[in-house]
C-alpha angles and dihedrals in degrees: 000000000000112000130174128170116243121246089252091055094048091046091050091050089052092049092048090048092054091045093053094040088059089058095252118144105173093113093172089067088066093045093248090139089062096057111111108154110103094227092050089048090054089053090051097045095046088059092044088054090045087063097035092236109186132213138073090310098144092052099039100042103033119011105039094046088052087057092049093251133125128250121303139091132286145181131225105199123238096010094052107017097182137038128232112246112271144145094260131030138202133186123206117215115176106314094334130092121212130192108246144200126220111239108178140352120259124211115256132191087227112059090202091055098067114188132203138189116242135216115201123237133178122347112258100175139013135194092032121166094252098166094053091045091053091048090050090052091050091048097052091043086057090051091050090052089050090055092047090052091051092051094047091050091051091050092048093049092049091049092048090055094048102039113083131199127174089007098303138079113274087230088072091065113099095225092056091046091053093051093050092045091053090052091050091050092049093052093045091051091049096049098070090047091055094047092041090054089051089057098047100027088199114154091236094053093045092052092046089052092051092051093048095045093045093050093045094048092045091051089050091051095049092047091048091057091051093048096044095043121196094345089066090065095057122103090223095063117088091229092072094068091055094046093051093048091048091051092049097046094044090075098026116108091018131336122260090253091054092051093045088056089048091054091048092052090053095054 
């Protein structure tokens, strides 16, 4: 499959990058909340991951609109057992959506990704396309991981150029070059799977994209810690926010093992 982003899509990604780099988070001012096409959503979520933007983004910007509901957070037991903290909650049971109330907080590996348990209330919609909504959530989560991996690679490369040992930048050492090159290859191999899944929206392709993006982002995170050394473990360093979000999203919307099994079943 030959796939190339349109000039409008690349321009929008550049505008969104500049917007987020400036510290702005009012995504509605750019019309992001009106994006519905899966490919366009991948463009958006890769950039959101690239800047480690927190919040119930997957639910509010992708999944809930596909169910015809407004912004908020939701849970799909048992695929997504908990909801990300938000102002409004929904709980999916079968093909019905209920309004929900948050009962208690749930520990999360990412402090900025606060989770809550939900209790379902009255039914607000029935006959909803649950399977497609789940696949859309998996897809944009994969795109977010792709963006996180890109950002971590950029941070690691910059650190390798600046950090010196034995009188030369550590980036000049062959072992460091190989690690960073492997991360780059992993991300570049994952990208066409993510965009391909956005075109087909088949469950098999979506799961394959999640596996590839999760593995590539996780490899980027592990390599970043090796390149940065002890400073990468500190809460004060910017890298930590990206590592925690990568760790959380790697198993969100289905673990890699679950999606590998899903691909196997589809073969």
